[in-house]
C-alpha positions as CSV (number, residue, x, y, z in Angstrom):
1,M,-21.2,-12.1,-11.5
2,S,-18.5,-10.1,-13.5
3,T,-15.0,-9.7,-12.1
4,L,-15.7,-5.8,-11.3
5,E,-18.7,-7.0,-9.2
6,Q,-16.8,-9.3,-7.3
7,I,-14.2,-6.7,-6.5
8,E,-17.0,-4.4,-5.6
9,T,-18.5,-7.0,-3.4
10,L,-14.9,-7.2,-1.7
11,K,-14.9,-3.3,-1.1
12,A,-18.5,-3.4,0.4
13,R,-17.6,-6.2,2.7
14,M,-14.4,-4.3,3.8
15,G,-16.6,-1.2,4.4
16,K,-18.6,-3.0,6.9
17,S,-15.2,-3.2,9.2
18,I,-14.0,0.2,8.3
19,I,-16.1,3.2,8.6
20,G,-15.3,6.4,7.4
21,Q,-12.3,5.5,5.5
22,E,-13.6,4.7,2.0
23,A,-10.7,6.5,0.2
24,V,-8.2,4.1,2.3
25,I,-10.1,1.1,1.1
26,D,-10.2,2.3,-2.6
27,R,-6.4,2.6,-2.3
28,L,-6.0,-1.0,-0.8
29,L,-7.9,-2.4,-3.6
30,I,-5.9,-0.4,-6.1
31,G,-2.7,-1.7,-4.5
32,V,-3.9,-5.3,-4.8
33,L,-4.9,-5.1,-8.4
34,A,-1.8,-2.8,-9.4
35,N,0.1,-5.6,-7.8
36,G,2.2,-3.2,-5.5
37,N,3.3,-2.2,-2.1
38,L,1.6,0.2,0.2
39,L,2.7,2.5,3.0
40,L,-0.1,3.5,5.3
41,E,0.6,6.7,7.6
42,G,-1.5,7.8,10.4
43,L,-1.8,8.6,13.9
44,P,-2.4,5.7,16.4
45,G,-6.0,4.6,16.3
46,L,-7.1,5.6,12.9
47,A,-7.6,1.8,11.6
48,K,-4.4,1.3,9.7
49,T,-4.1,-2.3,11.2
50,R,-7.9,-3.1,10.9
51,A,-8.0,-2.1,7.4
52,V,-5.3,-4.4,6.3
53,K,-6.9,-7.1,8.4
54,A,-10.4,-6.3,6.8
55,L,-8.6,-6.9,3.2
56,A,-7.0,-10.2,4.3
57,K,-10.2,-11.5,6.1
58,N,-12.4,-11.0,2.8
59,L,-10.0,-12.2,0.3
60,E,-8.7,-15.8,0.1
61,C,-5.2,-15.3,1.0
62,A,-2.4,-15.9,3.8
63,Y,-2.0,-13.4,6.1
64,S,1.0,-12.4,8.5
65,R,1.6,-9.3,10.7
66,I,5.3,-8.6,11.6
67,Q,5.4,-6.0,14.5
68,F,8.6,-4.1,13.8
69,T,10.6,-3.3,16.9
70,P,14.3,-2.1,17.4
71,D,15.4,-5.7,18.4
72,L,14.0,-7.2,15.4
73,L,16.6,-9.1,13.2
74,P,16.6,-9.6,9.4
75,A,16.2,-13.6,9.8
76,D,13.0,-12.8,12.0
77,V,11.4,-11.1,8.5
78,T,12.8,-13.7,6.0
79,G,13.4,-16.8,7.7
80,T,16.3,-18.7,8.2
81,E,18.2,-22.0,7.6
82,M,17.8,-24.3,10.9
83,Y,19.9,-27.5,11.6
84,F,17.7,-30.6,12.0
85,Q,19.2,-34.1,13.4
86,S,17.8,-37.4,12.3
87,E,18.5,-40.9,12.4
88,D,20.0,-40.6,8.8
89,G,22.2,-37.6,10.0
90,G,21.8,-33.8,10.3
91,Q,20.7,-31.3,7.5
92,F,19.9,-27.8,7.2
93,K,16.4,-26.9,6.1
94,F,15.2,-23.4,5.4
95,Q,12.3,-22.3,7.8
96,P,10.4,-19.3,5.9
97,G,9.4,-16.4,8.0
98,P,6.4,-14.3,8.1
99,I,7.4,-12.6,4.8
100,F,6.2,-15.5,2.9
101,A,2.5,-14.9,3.1
102,N,0.1,-13.3,0.5
103,V,-0.6,-10.1,2.4
104,V,2.1,-8.9,4.7
105,L,1.4,-6.5,7.4
106,A,4.5,-4.6,8.5
107,D,3.2,-3.0,11.3
108,E,5.4,0.4,12.5
109,I,7.9,-0.2,9.9
110,N,9.9,2.7,11.0
111,R,10.6,1.0,14.5
112,A,13.2,-1.3,12.9
113,P,16.7,-0.4,12.1
114,A,17.8,-0.1,8.6
115,K,19.4,-3.6,8.4
116,V,15.6,-5.0,9.0
117,Q,14.2,-2.5,6.7
118,A,16.5,-3.7,4.0
119,A,15.4,-7.1,4.4
120,L,12.3,-6.3,2.8
121,L,13.7,-4.8,-0.2
122,E,14.1,-7.8,-2.2
123,A,11.0,-9.2,-1.4
124,M,9.2,-5.9,-2.4
125,E,10.9,-5.4,-5.6
126,E,12.0,-8.8,-6.9
127,R,9.4,-11.0,-5.4
128,Q,11.8,-13.2,-3.8
129,V,14.0,-13.9,-0.9
130,T,17.6,-15.1,-1.0
131,V,18.9,-16.8,2.2
132,A,22.1,-18.6,2.4
133,G,22.8,-18.5,-1.2
134,T,19.2,-20.1,-2.1
135,T,16.5,-17.9,-3.6
136,H,13.1,-18.6,-2.6
137,M,10.1,-17.2,-4.7
138,M,7.2,-15.5,-3.4
139,D,3.5,-16.4,-4.2
140,P,2.0,-14.6,-7.2
141,L,-0.2,-12.8,-5.1
142,F,2.1,-10.8,-2.6
143,M,2.1,-7.3,-1.2
144,V,3.6,-5.7,1.8
145,L,1.4,-3.1,3.5
146,A,3.4,-1.2,5.9
147,T,2.2,1.2,8.5
148,Q,4.0,4.1,10.5
149,N,3.2,7.1,12.6
150,P,4.1,10.4,11.1
151,V,4.7,12.3,14.5
152,E,6.5,9.9,16.9
153,Q,10.4,10.2,16.5
154,E,11.9,8.7,19.4
155,G,13.0,5.2,19.0
156,T,12.3,5.3,15.0
157,Y,14.3,4.9,11.9
158,P,13.2,6.8,8.8
159,L,12.9,4.9,5.8
160,P,15.7,5.4,3.0
161,E,14.4,7.0,0.0
162,A,15.4,3.5,-1.7
163,Q,12.8,1.8,0.0
164,M,10.2,4.8,0.0
165,D,10.5,4.4,-3.9
166,R,9.3,0.8,-3.8
167,F,6.0,1.6,-2.4
168,L,3.5,1.8,-5.2
169,M,1.6,4.4,-2.9
170,H,2.1,6.5,0.3
171,V,-1.6,6.6,1.7
172,R,-2.3,9.2,4.5
173,I,-5.1,8.4,7.0
174,D,-7.1,11.4,8.6
175,Y,-9.6,11.7,11.6
176,P,-13.2,10.3,10.7
177,S,-16.0,12.8,10.7
178,L,-18.3,13.0,13.8
179,A,-21.0,11.0,12.2
180,D,-18.6,8.3,11.3
181,E,-17.1,8.2,14.6
182,V,-20.5,7.6,16.0
183,E,-20.8,4.7,13.7
184,V,-17.4,3.4,14.8
185,I,-18.6,3.2,18.4
186,R,-21.5,1.3,17.3
187,L,-19.6,-1.1,15.2
188,V,-17.1,-1.8,18.0
189,R,-19.7,-2.1,20.6
190,G,-21.6,-4.6,18.4
191,E,-18.2,-6.8,17.8
192,E,-17.8,-6.8,21.7
193,Q,-21.5,-8.0,22.3
194,A,-20.7,-10.9,19.6
195,A,-17.6,-11.6,21.4
196,L,-19.6,-12.2,24.8
197,G,-21.7,-14.9,23.5
198,D,-23.8,-13.6,20.7
199,E,-21.8,-15.0,17.8
200,A,-24.5,-17.2,16.5
201,K,-27.0,-14.2,16.3
202,S,-24.6,-11.6,14.9
203,G,-22.3,-13.6,12.6
204,A,-24.2,-16.2,11.1
205,A,-26.2,-14.3,8.6
206,E,-23.1,-12.2,7.3
207,K,-20.5,-14.9,7.2
208,A,-19.7,-15.5,3.8
209,D,-16.8,-17.3,1.7
210,P,-13.8,-14.9,1.0
211,I,-13.2,-13.6,-2.6
212,A,-10.9,-16.1,-4.5
213,Q,-7.6,-15.1,-5.4
214,Q,-8.5,-15.8,-9.2
215,V,-10.5,-12.8,-9.1
216,V,-7.7,-10.6,-8.3
217,F,-5.7,-12.1,-11.2
218,D,-8.7,-12.0,-13.7
219,A,-9.0,-8.2,-12.7
220,R,-5.3,-7.7,-13.5
221,R,-5.8,-9.2,-16.9
222,E,-8.6,-7.0,-17.6
223,I,-6.7,-4.0,-16.3
224,A,-3.7,-4.7,-18.6
225,T,-5.9,-4.5,-21.6
226,L,-7.3,-0.9,-20.7
227,H,-6.9,1.6,-23.5
228,C,-4.3,4.5,-22.6
229,A,-4.1,7.1,-25.3
230,E,-0.6,8.4,-26.3
231,A,-1.6,11.9,-25.0
232,M,-2.3,10.3,-21.5
233,E,1.0,8.4,-21.3
234,T,2.8,11.8,-22.2
235,Y,0.4,13.6,-19.6
236,M,1.7,11.1,-16.9
237,A,5.4,11.5,-18.1
238,T,5.2,15.1,-18.1
239,L,3.7,15.1,-14.5
240,V,6.8,13.3,-13.3
241,Q,9.1,15.6,-15.7
242,A,7.7,18.7,-13.8
243,T,9.1,17.3,-10.6
244,R,12.7,16.8,-12.1
245,T,12.9,20.1,-13.9
246,P,10.5,22.5,-11.7
247,S,11.9,25.7,-12.9
248,D,10.6,25.0,-16.6
249,F,6.9,25.0,-14.9
250,S,6.8,27.2,-12.4
251,A,8.8,29.4,-10.0
252,D,7.2,28.1,-6.8
253,L,8.0,24.5,-7.7
254,A,11.7,25.4,-8.3
255,K,11.9,26.8,-4.8
256,W,10.1,23.8,-3.1
257,I,11.5,20.8,-5.1
258,E,15.0,19.5,-4.3
259,I,14.9,16.1,-6.0
260,G,12.1,14.7,-8.2
261,A,10.5,11.4,-8.6
262,S,11.9,8.4,-10.5
263,P,10.7,6.5,-13.5
264,R,9.2,4.4,-10.8
265,G,6.8,7.2,-10.4
266,S,5.7,7.0,-14.1
267,L,5.1,3.4,-14.0
268,A,3.1,3.7,-10.8
269,L,0.8,6.7,-12.2
270,D,0.2,4.2,-15.1
271,R,-0.7,1.1,-13.1
272,C,-2.8,3.0,-10.5
273,A,-4.5,5.2,-13.1
274,R,-5.6,2.0,-15.0
275,A,-6.8,0.2,-11.8
276,H,-8.7,3.2,-10.7
277,A,-10.3,3.5,-14.2
278,W,-11.2,-0.1,-14.3
279,M,-13.1,0.2,-10.9
280,E,-15.0,3.2,-12.2
281,G,-16.3,0.9,-14.8
282,R,-14.4,2.5,-17.8
283,D,-12.2,0.7,-20.3
284,Y,-9.9,3.9,-20.9
285,V,-7.9,5.9,-19.0
286,D,-8.9,9.6,-18.3
287,P,-7.0,12.6,-16.7
288,K,-9.4,12.5,-13.7
289,D,-8.2,8.9,-13.0
290,V,-4.5,10.2,-12.7
291,Q,-5.2,13.4,-10.7
292,A,-7.1,11.0,-8.3
293,I,-4.2,8.9,-7.5
294,A,-1.3,11.4,-8.0
295,P,-0.8,12.7,-4.5
296,D,-0.7,9.2,-3.2
297,V,2.0,8.2,-6.2
298,L,4.2,11.0,-5.9
299,R,4.0,12.6,-2.2
300,H,6.9,10.1,-0.9
301,R,8.9,10.3,-4.0
302,L,9.7,14.2,-3.6
303,T,12.3,15.6,-1.6
304,L,11.4,19.0,-0.5
305,S,13.8,21.8,-0.4
306,Y,15.1,23.6,3.1
307,E,13.0,26.6,1.9
308,A,9.8,24.5,1.4
309,Q,10.3,22.7,4.8
310,G,10.9,25.9,6.5
311,T,8.0,27.8,5.3
312,G,5.6,24.8,6.0
313,V,5.1,23.7,2.5
314,S,3.8,20.0,2.3
315,A,4.3,17.4,-0.4
316,D,0.7,17.5,-1.1
317,Q,0.9,21.1,-2.0
318,V,3.6,20.7,-4.2
319,V,1.8,17.9,-6.1
320,A,-1.3,20.1,-6.3
321,E,0.9,22.7,-7.8
322,V,2.3,20.2,-10.4
323,L,-1.3,19.2,-11.1
324,S,-2.2,22.9,-11.9
325,V,0.8,23.7,-14.1
326,V,0.9,20.8,-16.4
327,A,-1.5,21.2,-19.2
328,L,-4.3,18.3,-19.6
329,P,-4.2,16.4,-22.8
């Protein structure tokens, strides 16, 4: 079985637990393959946590969940030095926190104050944590999948731009269709029946070994060799440039954009476009790969003007305008 086929198997297994959110599954897999962190945003009950759990369950990895609350401390995330007494005397030993896992779910990340959010910055960007002057490296497979509720404001702390920029993609989750919601009802009902004593009948046939971590590393090596033409590189850089000098491209963009995307935006476009192309079975990057992932890569990297916010213009509308005014290669 090829590496792509194994990733498609992982996608199919996740799809059995997550109904009607195929785009979210795709973005989770692109995040894994592109070695980045994701911010999942959606109203309560839209399977944000369930999607992350489905990924961790079907991939051979260590999983941890951190419930962010206003009273959380940085040491609750990173770990701390603890004093141990023994017959030979006492000594301090580092006790790793829940951040030391392969897949870390930062649930409701905007419910913790900035000091706790900042505890994630070094781990997300440098893949290491420094405690008491000692640096502890993360595993080669490491990603933070954070969730937040877009409408609830009471008791929340908006993420600073510096941390938002460290997320490879900002994925928005919408309501499922009517047919999909019926399937969700049936799925959860079946899980409840299995939990009530029918585990042997309902779970034995579908139980399978998780996909090995090595598959992810093999896929990353293949993605790194994908051909990306110079014209495609220029196209991605121009999309980001259009957010920085909007007046050169469109009068509407000039009114809507206050601050454009950083160079991380260009790098994220490249990494995600190559992962998207690979998952489509191609060995080269096509403009449609960039257009498919551009909203998720750019929407959280734009600061909209007061005029845009006042007239109800969303970041997605701005990204759509950027895609329409930048010429295809």
